[in-house]
C-alpha positions as CSV (number, residue, x, y, z in Angstrom):
1,M,-18.6,12.0,-4.6
2,R,-18.8,15.2,-2.6
3,S,-17.0,18.2,-3.9
4,T,-14.0,19.2,-1.9
5,Q,-14.7,22.9,-2.6
6,S,-17.2,23.1,0.3
7,H,-14.3,22.0,2.6
8,G,-12.0,24.7,1.4
9,L,-9.6,22.4,-0.5
10,R,-10.0,23.3,-4.1
11,N,-8.9,26.9,-3.7
12,R,-6.2,26.2,-1.2
13,P,-2.7,27.2,-2.4
14,K,-0.6,24.3,-3.6
15,R,2.6,24.3,-1.7
16,I,5.4,22.1,-3.1
17,G,7.9,20.0,-1.2
18,E,6.5,20.4,2.3
19,R,4.3,18.7,4.8
20,L,6.0,15.4,4.2
21,F,5.0,13.7,7.5
22,R,1.7,13.2,9.1
23,P,1.2,14.1,12.8
24,A,-0.9,11.9,15.0
25,I,-4.5,12.6,14.0
26,D,-6.4,10.3,16.3
27,R,-7.9,13.2,18.1
28,F,-10.0,14.0,15.0
29,G,-13.2,12.0,14.9
30,T,-14.6,11.9,11.4
31,P,-12.8,10.9,8.2
32,Q,-13.3,14.4,6.9
33,E,-11.6,15.9,10.0
34,K,-8.7,13.4,9.6
35,Y,-8.4,14.3,6.0
36,M,-8.2,18.0,6.7
37,A,-5.6,17.4,9.4
38,Q,-3.3,15.3,7.4
39,Q,-3.4,17.7,4.4
40,S,-2.5,20.7,6.6
41,A,0.1,19.0,8.7
42,P,3.4,20.8,9.1
43,A,6.7,19.4,7.9
44,H,8.7,17.2,10.1
45,S,11.5,19.6,11.1
46,D,14.0,16.8,11.9
47,S,13.8,15.1,8.5
48,L,16.7,15.6,6.1
49,F,15.2,13.2,3.5
50,P,14.1,13.8,0.9
51,P,15.6,17.2,0.4
52,P,12.8,19.7,-0.1
53,D,14.7,21.4,-3.0
54,L,14.8,18.0,-4.8
55,L,11.0,17.6,-4.5
56,D,10.5,21.2,-5.7
57,E,12.7,20.5,-8.8
58,L,10.9,17.3,-9.6
59,T,7.4,18.7,-9.1
60,R,8.2,21.7,-11.3
61,A,9.5,19.4,-14.0
62,F,6.3,17.4,-14.0
63,A,4.2,20.6,-13.7
64,S,5.8,21.8,-17.0
65,M,4.0,19.0,-18.8
66,P,0.5,20.1,-19.6
67,D,-1.0,16.5,-19.4
68,V,0.1,16.1,-15.8
69,G,-2.9,16.8,-13.5
70,A,-1.4,16.0,-10.1
71,V,1.8,14.8,-8.4
72,A,1.8,12.9,-5.1
73,L,4.6,11.7,-2.8
74,G,4.1,8.1,-1.6
75,G,6.0,5.2,-0.3
76,S,7.8,5.1,3.1
77,I,8.5,8.8,3.0
78,S,4.8,9.7,3.1
79,T,4.3,7.5,6.2
80,G,7.5,8.5,8.0
81,N,9.2,5.1,7.7
82,T,12.3,6.1,5.9
83,D,15.8,4.6,6.3
84,Q,19.1,4.8,4.5
85,G,17.8,2.7,1.6
86,S,14.6,4.7,1.0
87,D,13.9,6.0,-2.4
88,I,11.5,8.7,-3.6
89,D,8.2,7.4,-4.9
90,L,6.2,9.8,-7.0
91,Y,2.7,9.2,-8.4
92,I,1.7,11.2,-11.5
93,Y,-2.0,11.5,-12.1
94,S,-3.6,12.5,-15.4
95,D,-6.7,12.2,-17.5
96,V,-4.7,11.1,-20.6
97,P,-1.3,9.3,-20.8
98,V,1.7,11.5,-20.2
99,P,3.9,11.2,-23.4
100,N,7.2,9.5,-22.7
101,V,8.8,11.8,-25.3
102,A,8.2,14.7,-22.9
103,R,9.8,12.8,-20.0
104,R,12.9,11.9,-22.1
105,L,13.5,15.7,-22.5
106,W,14.7,16.1,-18.9
107,I,15.1,12.8,-17.0
108,P,18.3,11.7,-18.7
109,S,20.1,15.0,-18.1
110,R,19.8,14.5,-14.3
111,A,20.3,10.7,-14.1
112,S,23.4,8.5,-13.8
113,R,21.2,5.6,-14.9
114,F,17.6,5.6,-16.0
115,E,14.7,3.6,-17.4
116,I,11.8,5.3,-19.1
117,D,8.4,3.9,-19.7
118,N,8.7,0.6,-17.9
119,R,5.6,-1.5,-18.2
120,F,6.3,-4.3,-15.7
121,W,3.6,-3.2,-13.3
122,E,2.2,0.3,-13.4
123,T,3.7,2.4,-16.2
124,G,6.7,4.1,-14.7
125,D,10.1,5.8,-14.9
126,E,13.1,5.1,-12.6
127,W,16.4,6.7,-12.3
128,D,19.3,7.4,-9.9
129,E,20.0,11.1,-9.4
130,R,23.5,11.9,-10.7
131,D,24.4,14.4,-8.0
132,T,23.1,12.5,-4.9
133,G,22.5,8.9,-5.9
134,T,19.0,9.1,-4.7
135,H,16.7,6.7,-6.5
136,I,13.5,8.1,-8.0
137,D,10.6,5.8,-8.8
138,V,7.8,7.4,-10.7
139,M,4.4,5.7,-11.5
140,Y,1.8,7.1,-13.8
141,R,-1.9,6.7,-13.1
142,D,-5.1,7.9,-14.7
143,F,-7.7,9.5,-12.5
144,A,-10.6,7.4,-13.9
145,G,-8.9,4.1,-13.4
146,I,-7.9,4.8,-9.8
147,R,-11.4,6.1,-9.0
148,Q,-12.9,2.9,-10.4
149,S,-10.5,0.7,-8.4
150,L,-11.4,2.5,-5.2
151,K,-15.0,2.1,-6.0
152,H,-14.7,-1.6,-6.5
153,L,-13.1,-1.8,-3.0
154,L,-15.1,0.6,-1.0
155,E,-18.5,0.2,-2.5
156,Y,-18.6,-3.2,-4.2
157,H,-16.2,-4.8,-1.7
158,Q,-14.3,-6.8,-4.2
159,A,-11.5,-8.9,-2.6
160,A,-8.3,-10.2,-4.1
161,I,-6.0,-13.0,-3.1
162,G,-3.6,-11.1,-0.9
163,Y,-2.8,-7.3,-0.8
164,T,-6.4,-6.3,-1.4
165,T,-6.4,-2.9,0.1
166,C,-2.8,-1.7,-0.8
167,L,-4.0,0.9,-3.3
168,W,-6.4,2.3,-0.8
169,H,-3.6,2.6,1.8
170,N,-1.5,4.3,-0.8
171,I,-4.1,6.9,-1.6
172,Q,-4.9,7.5,2.0
173,N,-1.3,8.2,2.9
174,C,0.0,10.1,-0.1
175,R,1.1,13.7,0.1
176,I,-0.1,16.1,-2.6
177,L,2.8,18.1,-4.2
178,L,0.7,19.4,-7.1
179,D,-3.0,19.3,-7.8
180,R,-4.1,21.6,-10.7
181,T,-7.8,21.1,-10.4
182,G,-8.3,19.5,-6.9
183,T,-9.1,16.1,-8.5
184,L,-6.5,14.2,-6.4
185,A,-7.8,16.0,-3.3
186,Q,-11.2,14.6,-4.1
187,L,-9.8,11.1,-4.5
188,I,-8.1,11.3,-1.1
189,F,-11.2,12.6,0.5
190,Y,-13.2,9.8,-1.0
191,A,-10.6,7.3,0.3
192,S,-10.7,8.8,3.8
193,R,-13.9,6.9,4.7
194,P,-14.0,4.2,7.4
195,Y,-13.1,0.7,6.6
196,P,-16.3,-1.1,5.3
197,R,-17.0,-4.2,7.4
198,P,-18.4,-6.0,4.3
199,L,-15.0,-5.5,2.6
200,A,-13.3,-7.1,5.6
201,Q,-15.7,-10.0,5.4
202,A,-15.1,-10.4,1.7
203,I,-11.3,-10.5,2.1
204,I,-11.5,-13.0,4.9
205,A,-14.0,-15.2,3.0
206,K,-11.7,-15.3,-0.1
207,N,-8.4,-15.7,1.7
208,H,-9.0,-17.8,4.8
209,P,-9.7,-21.1,3.0
210,L,-6.4,-20.7,1.1
211,L,-4.4,-20.9,4.3
212,R,-5.2,-24.5,5.3
213,D,-8.8,-25.7,4.8
214,S,-9.4,-26.0,1.1
215,F,-7.9,-28.7,-1.2
216,G,-5.7,-26.1,-2.9
217,A,-4.7,-24.3,0.3
218,F,-1.2,-22.8,0.3
219,G,-0.5,-24.5,3.6
220,G,-1.1,-27.9,2.2
221,Q,1.0,-27.1,-0.9
222,M,3.8,-26.0,1.4
223,L,3.7,-29.3,3.2
224,K,3.7,-31.3,0.0
225,A,6.7,-29.3,-1.3
226,A,8.5,-30.0,2.0
227,Q,7.8,-33.7,1.7
228,R,9.3,-34.0,-1.7
229,G,12.2,-31.7,-0.9
230,D,11.1,-29.1,-3.5
231,W,12.5,-25.9,-1.9
232,V,11.7,-23.6,-4.8
233,S,8.0,-24.6,-4.6
234,L,8.1,-24.3,-0.8
235,N,9.4,-20.7,-1.1
236,H,6.8,-19.8,-3.7
237,R,3.8,-21.2,-1.7
238,T,5.1,-19.7,1.5
239,A,5.0,-16.2,-0.1
240,A,1.5,-16.9,-1.2
241,F,0.5,-18.1,2.2
242,L,1.8,-15.0,3.9
243,G,0.1,-12.8,1.3
244,S,-3.3,-14.2,2.2
245,Y,-2.4,-14.3,5.9
246,F,-1.5,-10.6,6.2
247,D,-4.5,-9.6,4.0
248,I,-6.7,-11.3,6.7
249,V,-4.7,-9.8,9.6
250,F,-5.2,-6.2,8.4
251,A,-8.8,-6.8,7.4
252,A,-9.6,-8.2,10.9
253,N,-8.3,-5.0,12.3
254,L,-10.2,-2.9,9.8
255,A,-7.0,-1.4,8.6
256,A,-5.8,-0.9,5.0
257,H,-2.9,-3.1,3.9
258,P,0.4,-1.1,3.8
259,G,2.1,-3.2,1.2
260,E,5.0,-5.7,1.5
261,K,7.7,-3.6,3.1
262,R,8.2,-3.7,6.9
263,L,5.0,-5.8,7.0
264,L,5.6,-7.7,10.1
265,P,6.3,-4.8,12.5
266,Q,3.4,-2.9,11.0
267,A,1.1,-5.9,11.6
268,A,2.5,-6.3,15.1
269,A,1.5,-2.7,15.8
270,L,-2.1,-3.3,15.0
271,P,-4.6,-3.2,17.9
272,R,-5.3,-6.9,17.6
273,P,-2.4,-8.9,16.2
274,P,-2.6,-12.7,16.4
275,A,-0.7,-14.3,19.3
276,H,2.8,-15.5,18.6
277,M,2.7,-14.0,15.1
278,A,6.3,-12.8,14.8
279,G,7.8,-15.9,16.3
280,D,5.7,-18.3,14.2
281,I,6.5,-16.4,11.0
282,D,10.2,-16.4,11.8
283,A,10.0,-20.2,12.3
284,L,8.0,-20.6,9.1
285,L,10.7,-18.9,7.1
286,T,13.6,-20.9,8.6
287,N,12.2,-24.5,8.7
288,R,11.9,-27.2,6.1
289,D,10.9,-30.1,8.3
290,Y,7.4,-31.4,7.4
291,E,6.2,-32.0,11.0
292,R,7.6,-28.7,12.2
293,L,6.1,-26.8,9.3
294,K,2.7,-28.4,10.0
295,T,2.8,-27.3,13.6
296,I,3.8,-23.7,12.6
297,I,1.0,-23.4,10.0
298,D,-1.5,-24.7,12.5
299,S,-0.4,-22.2,15.1
300,L,-0.6,-19.3,12.6
301,V,-4.1,-20.3,11.4
302,D,-5.5,-21.1,14.8
303,N,-4.3,-17.9,16.4
304,L,-5.6,-15.9,13.5
305,A,-9.0,-17.7,13.9
306,A,-9.1,-16.5,17.5
307,I,-8.8,-12.9,16.4
308,L,-11.6,-13.4,13.8
309,E,-13.8,-15.0,16.4
310,Q,-13.2,-12.0,18.8
311,Q,-14.2,-9.6,16.0
312,D,-17.2,-11.7,14.9
313,L,-15.6,-12.2,11.5
314,T,-15.2,-16.0,11.4
315,P,-16.0,-17.0,7.8
316,E,-18.5,-19.7,6.9
317,P,-17.0,-23.2,6.6
318,H,-15.5,-23.8,3.2
319,G,-16.9,-26.6,1.0
320,E,-19.3,-29.4,1.7
321,P,-19.1,-31.4,5.0
């Protein structure tokens, strides 16, 4: 990994609670130029959320803990997609675990309700601010683990079943609030590289058979569930189908997956969305009839196949003839 020092990043003053929204940076050609542009972007003057003073307070609180190496703002705020229900997503990076005892010293005093050291997904804390009601969602990450996960994606091209590149998107779009040693800036710079075509191929090869063509395909499981009137199973398999479907859609466009929120409009805004995607997905989510579901699944998969063919990304046939 190249040092960020040569690009003037390591010694750049760390400014807290500002530059929350990216400008359009398409005019910058290389990943390095895009990285420099997004990190030096001015604040969006029309935004009232989140309050800069609140970000300052939270960042100073985490900065007071010596084990914290970096603080980043993520979620919908970092990409400019906020609404009235948006919360504040903070990512805390360190080389060693941040003791929950230290977090208990200050979080309860500002919260009307709080949960500390959740372990459901990433280790995290959540609370509602007593004064404003703003929900704060904090996730703790270790530098080495995130670096290794990115390497598996960007160099080894390891695909998952659905949501393969969400972490990469998160790192690409986060906003640095604190970075003691420049390590987070280095991670973001590493993540600013172009989408590897072999990664797209791996995602498509892993997920495409699960839509319709393999024995265990989610589409087939959905139809069986509809036949037996098993609506819980139908709901479960539909979610899995859409997870793989959108993983392929973003891979075919060589775009990192933005995660589950506002997924359909973000997919529709891609350069090459499948035909009839929004209407087919709406129909998929509102129908239980076997024949109608089969028609919808075929339309989704066939229109996706057309995009893959256009991009020369059609996977090899699955299984033996």
